[in-house]
Steps between C-alpha positions, in 0.01 A plus 500: 500500500440481124756778460758287681421203273535706180818660627666166573400344165622806308823503699560133424451536124668840472840335500646218294559292812128437545464349155819301547377346824179366343671409172765295681227327701306413183808393306626270777154348539457444125840341457448258789147406394548463125868466408728354767451129577396499864227382734313822421500458120136489385575319173695221670220392733263413217201624703275795416546704815701791639635321806856596406412871517346475845779276630751758378292797615609515867869514400478766229263708715762475773705750295230690311304620805804637691623666179168685473481604868866570580486870411151584622613624844877455488533754220260739676715481813825541307375812319337632819157520334331261743456778759336713235266217407406442864396864535237459229134478609495123473536240771808282533283192451377629164855576393605142578189357340537717190856384439395139566215517247727667245749214533216248462388669179857486367511126575172453314647690203799266511268196506278611209745397222511147643150453359680407177616185681137406565401566139793292371411201718133547406593471130743210552251288694349188349222577447550876474385672817529199732696706755324532836421874495350496849818358648711759317281784628525372857876465468531860383308606811747307715799657321356847550449446875854365528631812324288715733678352804837553336402861432390559861835365619678719242323813623590414858867462400494821297367691802791386717791619282618771262682257269311339216753214482464422870121519468509258204726250676308516828169442324635210293646327809190550716270382221716192449484418870125557516446280197726207574659508846200393709477166325857397586417396854204290388731315260750427778228403750216384273287339771516797738175691561697812594705510181198425284324798661807716444516395134149642451652845558696467177367664184576197284238279663223753432624602156527141379140447606367791294742437211315173434184697424337446841403817685483431873379774731761420764775553240351834395481608865862395548611723213298794637647450849861505376434800272326688781778416745787630286310806379398569860864480617602730215235752611622485858859566387421815298277637776730409788649844545171687500303265727500515877593190698132435567415523131790268414387236748142533383597458133728201566240333722216549252713364213591193704141438617355527148765264361451241777119512483495466122747212522288331765183542291672344199542171690121460508450581132445205270351680199673416174429532128653256252534692174627200301256379236488140626533587872819299516600639841163475672496222755192287553290500815620143564863615502427792730305281739778241519785749547313687771518178703877461458678580826856398415773651279546354151808500281501436126835375370478550123761308300449709189776760483822579318551507126193382311284585196289815516176302516614325817603836646143620442373179661728562799356849533145362489592261782640773724206729425255228598685449829482875564125485438471223758715694748272801467199317646656315793637621830760222509844560344529372143848518352648371179858419415629468142760223473729436204593128521814567293631740765406302810794259493845481336522359147642167615195443727238632258390166355455352846298805605275469194439134586413606853240747369354240263473248785308758704247516216610809305461418130764666278457611140764541228537844342736652247687820577644711221846633577765686302698180457192301391205318654521301821254271675429526870246381753230716649299405807165682459391390845499613859503363851248660734586479870293572807341348809791255525427351155608553143320442171659470156305670221595452135370810325558424132221310327622275222235433238672359193212616280549868589764755406752620763308830526171317562660275762644801681162674482329192645763492772434865581125438515556225756740691729234602751358147510840337548611742771174492694486120479854484640415740784197287582726194522727687742199599705303175509556251780302213351531343155199417287417129518446318169376142518557244225212254492630143500175330391468385140864404441621858461864606450726381780723742696812414299326607179426842652825521698645790300187711533476439872868569554495822297197638685569370850591848627155624406266202540466203731416190294330196645354178359160408633207278424151635447404365843760716670391798291154464648628523857780754445358724225516816713881482504546450125518795261474305173485142376666357189376207296807403296451265204253247643509159326202340675145613562417672827222334695187703578606562861830655387324715242249611763780604738671701227169661407419606854855627548443730201154598623664612822725741309792265442722537195587215268743437213430207269760368255336222303540307173163469321672267250719204590819441295756230578833683508693175558379366165606816320845501658558148374400599147165327516158622397247584771134588502388829656161446660277709723585479869154485655595609850207564730633843601412632153125499566553699820705763315222513241260597777737781602510645148746330260514201269821300467496378140626155399720633221867571436631843406780543249690825462752638251685662791622178657799304624753348262610139512826372344431291189754299304505655151803309367459267205505127557853377564637843587606631838194609700422869472242637740297805405238668725148449366174641638298275731159664481361305796739688732385862472671797658201667660457875540429637851238772514709817525206704625435273801708485821570129449657544158635855513856522368546122467673303228320224312404185690612157383225239484426167333174341384266774614127538446271795450270650763160646416313733741139390537370840622298298744500753782496878465670538838817328374759687294717277280830637368746311277848511654672257263426485127647377175664721239289647215592194291352189657255219425281255690504126426228274631561173682541206482816577306798289397820674613859412412831676447469419130248785483799737504581386148143556382390829655154649437469766233576849628151623401341262752644701791221755479387541861645759733530547876340168599456497881709231671495652851230716660440669832140498627406763756175576675224319683469137394195280532553167667493187288335329801247762604200266453664193655492360851817494714414149619558370147872578545535353847449825695258584775158631401569803721754631250353784297606489135604843379328575172706801394850615579631833613736675255778258420727381217561179306789457258468227238774400254441224244848355546568283800879508481554871454628526858701176495876471477694212347656259750797270438700278732873526426754313715239448766412869522184670379558764230233757425478712187384863529129558452429577135843384385545358150797267474526533120507880465655553848236764569300557815152636437260685729333204670635573848411868483152421370425253779649723769297799376190281500557390860561860607184614328291227661631563853518880479287645780616862479456564128875521428457308174289784362811720504637309202223645284673836452547581130764745382528626146833433330641836393790439263701714261500417130843348436474554124427871540789534742739321267394700193484846658727477805732787397209726410330430834820571690564820302144623556502438876841660552456804273134591552536597871793725403299657219217559744729696731642700206152590379387587851808718554440679172137569587598619847764734351261669256215526749734655757638745243148593391392565860800719574462698174138572572 
């Protein structure tokens, strides 16, 4: 067989056509990846990866593989040398296999010069070497297996004809159909189990899986089945005339049985290896467990398509790859559909259609597109609608943190894809909403002040208002309780009920003002005194593990208020000035509650100090100040005149002061040594001294979840949560509260999925700008030089062998 391999390789490189085939392949690949502006251009994406090469690979291999195999048998048949070869003391199977392996080696030779692409991206990365080498290696494996199938098809076509041209065309057409045709039906009938099963017969589904850098055993088995099938058919064809009918039937039957059995075994194989450095395509056990329970088809309508910047194209690819990862672990059909909103309706109806999408909850973003005639602005909808089980869920995928760069926001959005998708699937699947109860004792916020929050989250949570007495009788049906900005002290009975609810595993969120400030006095330009708000709930929270301090926090990163800076007698001129008592707090980006969120607007907040009272309780800050903050003690005189006399910048010397914390673990009761009769309960009630694992969220700002309410023309008007009427900005208050509620009520561990961390792998824009032409020249010319050098070496070695 080795003789066959050497013979085919020598035959290929003995003529100029062999070098031309590989040189054209390398030149076309280089031009598309480094020079021409296209979706495959590696420099345009701005990311340190070779995704363009492996996206382009199936299409260039579509011509390279048939060009290599077209003469292997067709030329033998045309020159009548095949009969001579078949008379040699070597089996037909070894002849087929020898030619197949020779073609595979030629493909590997053609792929070797592309290593220069990897080295170029490696050098251009910031920092140097940030490219994910494991993902690149896995993608090369996928490209090789794809080429191996194309080669097997090419050998089959070459066996059937004497014409190289016909062999080439047949192989190209069959490979195209095998790669792309099986997915057409699943696109037309996306929710059909039959068409989804048929689509799995296509090469593209299995290649795209490996091209990500994830080696799945069922994909490898698929490639081996297809290769074995076409090589087996080719063997049957060349042995047809010398076999008896019995031998023919036996060979056909054995080929079919082996293919079917291997295919059947692959359906039970779940082994996979994620070669990416940060395991970006490995799904968590929580995701797998949830999707295994899904028994209905799901469709993902992704409104991110059409003309857009390269970074959003990469984000779109990450979205589709994540959906493919989900589809690989569930038996139910999962289909995605890319929708370009600009092509969905005629131009005259476009604005109305965009308004329709916005009303459904899809949040658009403005982007700039560079065109030949200049730069234009258009809307993108980086969102999707997930449908299934008779429901639909809108998911906005782009995280908008004003403190981060566009690349960091897109990276955060990519990290949260699994969490967002799995959370949406859970919403489709669940039949009962989580119940969140607002405690009405203590003069807490009324329903109108939390109307926006309740309305925004009504599809996910069922909100009720209850007293502590009702909580005692109905606690089994309540998933979490909220204490929202209490103004009065809770009596001991109410505190006892809340304590025992927590001891029973209940979750609680407390939004409280440790310091009282009269906002009405400030709004009327008067001076007010900030004094400690000695609410009785503070001592109970101290027993659980935190101290609410009677201070006010000031922060350099804060809201701006308009101040009249015009001279006396002149027309008023309002200039934004910092109001340090209204900090823009930073969500904890490493915790599920704060992951990917923008800053949170607050006013008159206080610091929280962990007491480390119980080792069984873990306390994590989820909302902190910027690195430039200060703490002022109370009582304190506060007025708007303080804007004109700000503290010295050097006084803002404290960083990351906790304003909101999440406590998790087993809490000790604040009433464990008390008698139930003291609170009006029967002596038969057993006071629980320690809780099971539970969670308590505490934020030292009572109005963080409140919306502004105005009555205009007899109608109530509500401002968005976190909205600032001066800057016209909406901050991350709603997202923070909604994430907090999800985290508290999460029973399946879905919130933990938001903890995935992906390294940002970017290209150095300065290096690209300064050495763009040199990089392009190197990556276009080097592969050609490689083939010239290889041809020269082959020529002299061959001449030396023949002379000797």
